[in-house]
N, C-alpha and C positions, 0 to 999 in steps of 0.2 A: 901698366909696369911701374913699379915704385923704384926710386933712385935712392943713392945714399950720397952723403957729402964727406967724403973723407972717411979713412979707416979709423980714426981716433977723434974724440971730441977736442976742440980747441977753445982756449979760454975765451977767444972772441964770441963762440957761440953762446956762452952764458950771458954776454951783454944784451942779447935779445930779451932776457927777462928783465933786466935794468930798464929798457926802454917800456916795456909793458907796464911795470910797477910805477913808472913816472906818471903814466896816463891812468892806470888802474891801481891805486895804492894798496899795498899788502893790508894796512890797518883797516881798510874798507872792506876788502876781501874777508879778512877774519871776523869782522863785525856781522857781515852778511851771514856767515857760516853759523855764527852764534845765534843769530835771529832765526835762522832756519833750522836749528838743532842738528847741523851736519858737520859741526867742528869735531876733529878727531878726538876720541876720548884716550886712546892709548896709541903708542908709537906703531905706526904702520910702514910697509915698504913704501907706500904712496899717500901720505897724509892729505888731508882735503885741501889745504890751500895749495899744495903743489898741484893737485888735479885739476884745480880751477885754472891755473895757467897753463897747464898741459893741454886742457881742451881748448883754450884759445890758440895755443901754439899749433894745434892741428890744422887750424884755418890757414896759418902762414906757410905751412908745409904739407899742401894737400897732396904732392906727388911723393912724399916720403913715407915710408912705413911707419906704422904706429910706434913700435920699439924704437927706431930711429930717432923720432921726434922726442920721445922720452929721453933718450940718450943725450940729446942737446941740453937737456935741463939738468942733467947731472950736477955740474959745476954751479949753475944758478941756483939749485936748491939750498946752497949754503947761505945765500942771501936772505932766504925765507926762513930757514930752520936753526941757523948758527953754523959756525966755522967747522964744528964736529959733525955736522950731519953729512950723511951719505944717502943717496938714492939708488937702490938696486934696480938694474933694468930687467924688469920682471918679463915674463911672457904675456902673450896676447890675452890669456884667460885672467891673469893678475891685473892687467890694464883694464879689461872689461868690467873686472869686480869693483875696482877702485872707481870707476865712472858710475857704476850702478850704485854704489853707497853714496856717491855725492848727490845724484840725481838731477834733474834739469832746473828744480825750482830755484836753487841759489844762483844759477847762472841768469835766469830770467830777473831775479831780485836785484842781482849786481848790475844788470843792465838798465833796469828801470831806476836804479839809484844814481848811475854814472852818466849814462848817454843822455846828453843834453846839448842843445844849440850852442855853440862855443864861439860865434862870430862877436867880435868887438866893433866899436865905431870905426876903427881904422881898416877892418876888413873890407877889401874891395869885392864888389859884386853881390854883397849880402843885404843891401838895403835898398828900398825905393822911398825916396823922402824919408819919413820917419818910421816906416815900417820895416820890420825884419821879414825877408821873403821866405815863404816856406811852400812846399808842394805835397799834396796828397795823392797817393797812388800805390798800385800793388804790383806784384809778381809772383813768380813760382820758382822753385828749386826741386831738381830732381833727387830722389833718394834710393838707397839700396832696394832692390827688388827681392823682398822677402815677403811672406804671407802674412806676417802681423803688420808690416808697413803697408801692404796694400789693403788690408782690412782697415787700418787706423785712417790712412790719407787719401786712396783711392787713386785711380789713373785716369788721365784724360783720354778722350776717345780718339780715334785715328780713323783713316780712311778704310782700313782693314782691321777691325777689331779694337785693340786698345795699344797705346803707345808702350815702350819697353819698359820704362820705369814709373813707379808712383811718384807722386809729386806733393809738396806741401805748398800751400798758398800763404802769402803774407801782405799786409798792407802797411805802409809806413808814411811818415811825414819826413821830408828831407829838408834841411837849411840849404836853401839854395846856393848861398855863397861859399859853404865849406863841405856840402855834399854829406854831412852827417846825417844818419838815418836815425830818427828817434821817434818814441811813441809807438813803436811796431806792435802789431797783433798777428800772431800766427795761428793757422789753422789748416784743416784738410783741403785737399784740392777741391772737394765738392761744395765748399763754402763760398759764397759770392763775395767779391771785393766790397760791395756796399754794406754788407753784413759785418765783415771785419772792420770796416772803418768806423762803425759805431763805437767800437773799443778805442779807436785812434784819436778821433777829434777831441776827446777830453784833454789831450795833451796841448791843445792850442792855448794861446796866452794872449792878454791884452798887448797890443803893439805888434802883433804878428799880421800879414797879409797872407792869407792861405790861397794858393791856387789849386784847382782841381778840373778834371776832365768831365765831360757832359754824363759819363756813365755813373757818377757819383751823386748826382743831384737828385734829391727828393726833398720835399716839404720838411719832413721829420729830421733828416740829417742836416739840412742847412740851418734850421733852428737849433739843433743841438750844438753845431759848431760855432754859430754866432752868440749863444748863450755863454761861451768861455771868454768873451770879450775881445776876440780877433775879429779882424775885418776878412771878408771873404771876396774872392774873384773866381768864380766858376763858370764854366762853359755849360750851357743848357741845350737840350734837344730841341729841334726846329719845330716840334709839334706842342711844345709848352705855350699855353696862351698867355701872352704878355702884351695886353693892349697899351697903347700910349696914352698916359693920363696927364703928363706934362712934359712937353719938349724943352730940353735945357740948350743953352747957348752953344755948348760944344758938341751938339748933334746927339747926345745921349737923351734918355728919357726915363722918367719914373713911371714905375708900374707896381702891381700888387700881385703877390702869389698866394695861393689858398691850398689848404689841404686836400680839398675835394671840389668837384664841380658844383656840388650843392651850397658849399660856403661861399663859392664865387658868385653864384645866382644871387644869394642873399647878401653878398658883399660882408661877411662876418669872418672874423678871426684871420683876417689878412696880415700880411707881412709887406712893408714897403721895400722894393729893390730898385736899383738903378739899371737900366739895360743899355748896353753898348753894342752896336752892330757895326761890322766892318768886313771889308774884302781884302784879299791879299792880292796885290798886282804883281805880275810877273813870276809868280810862283808856280812851277809845274804840279798839276794834279791838285791845285787847291780847291776847296769847296766854293760855291757860289757866294756864300755869305757865312760869317761866324758870329755868334751871338754869345755874349757873356753877361752875367748879372754880378752885381757887387753889393756890398753893404754901405759903401761909401757914397752917399747920397749927393754931397756937396761937390759939384763939378769944378769949383775953383780949387778945392783941397786935392783933388787927384783928376786932372783932365782926361777926357776919354781917349784921347790919342796916346797919352802916356800909359794908361792901364792896357790898351790894346797892344802896345809894344811890350808890356811887362808879361802878358800872358804866355807867349812862347817860352819864357823862361821856366816853365813847368817841365819841360823837357830835360832839364837838369836832373831830375829824378831818374830819367832813363840812363843818364851817365852813371849816376851813383849804383843803380841795380847792375849795369855793365861791370863796374868796378868789382862788386860783390860777386857776381855769377861768372865771370870770365877772368878778369885780372887776378883777383885774389884767389879764386877757386882753381886757377890754373888751365882752363879751358873747357869748352863746352862739353868734352867727353868725359869730365870727371864729376862724379854725384857724390853726395855726402855719404860718408863711410858707414854710418851707423845701422845696424841691422835691426833695432827694436824702435818702437815709437818714442819711448822715453828718451833714449840716447839720441835719437834724431833732434828731439826739442833741445837737448842740452847741447849738441853740436852746433844747432842753428844760432842759439844765443852766443855761444862762443865765437862764431862766425861774424855777428854783428859787433861784438866787443873788439875783435881784432880789426875790423873795418874802422871802427871808432878810433883805436889806437894809431893806426895808420893816418888816418884823417887829421887827427891831433897834431902829430909832427909835421904833416904837411902846412897846416895852418900856421904853425910856429915859424916855420921856414919862409912862408909867404910874408908873415907880418915883418920878419926880420930883413926880407928882401924888398920890402914895399911892393910886392906882386899881388896879383889876383890869384887866390888858390886855383882857379881854373886853368892857370898857365903852366901848373906845375903837373908832372907826370905821375900818376898814381902807380902805374907799373914800375917806373923806376924808384918810387919811394918804397914799394914793397921788396924790390930788389936790394934797396940799400939796407932794409931792416934784415933781410935774410944774410947778406953778407957782413953785417955789423961793422960798418966802417969806423975806423979809430976814433972819429971825433965823439962816438957815443960813448967811449970809455970815460968821457967827462962825468958820467954819472955813476960814481963808485957806490959800493954797497952802503956805506955810511950815509950817503946822500938821499937813499931811497926812503921814502916815508913808511915807518913801520919796520924797517929792517932791524934785526937784532945787533 
């Protein structure tokens, strides 16, 4: 059941757009629309740049009707289009037509241009020695149960037939210290995480230390990731053959991985890795042994005990996914609204842009307070944005980049 927030739009509601434009500048939105050929050629009830911010706002107000969300942007539209502009609150068909004209490609292009790691050297929890910590992982989101969505994305199996809703699958990198999800790849539920990860690892950069679970490891994906210049710390399955070739003083050892058993037998085309094996003492249901491999071969540069302690930080991506799927979405019972695959894709990229905007504000607040961003409440930040506390009025229209 949708809810409303007051019978009339308040001036404070328009400030939400000011916060979005601070992190997602109007000038960049317009440039992406021009590049994608989606800039409005004539005055419409809902010009393209307004629809971009509207799609992002949908993620901030998942429990609010689509017309109500548009009503919130009426006053804010003057920041985008000029003081004389007005937006008519059209019906569902008009909103759907405007979203269809926009398509999903500009939203993805905007995401790819803007969403980047944001930690600075002062950001607590974002670094291990000189490395920026990042994690690779995947998750799913439920979407509206329509015939075209079922055909495009598929449903997961259940003990009795299929689950209630189709789902999309996505794989992301997350900057550990800020929970920014970047480099994301979106696909159907039937696509495997490792397959989608091939589209994600090119976003790794030198100076990053990427963590990943054992389900991602393959010789090909490992080499694709390390070719970007990042260092890797990935867990591997226990059946991977990793003979000790050189034991190091910290207890780790050097070994070689190969693409095929035949290459291993002939010792050709191998890649040297460092292996760290450890146990978790006093942890209920812990596995007998954990084994991770890394591209950092120098034990003095990164001791085994420190790397073993860093690996559990990969669970930070689960927190980021929870922010996206529960706190931003408004609860496990809410699914993405869109009824067609293209609008599902559009809504998904709007979701990630909204998450990025919230996390950007949280990062600024953490830096100002000298806090670790992990110590701030994501749920509280979303509520602050929804309520538009008075301090956000400090960003007047004239201060927003690209405002008329």
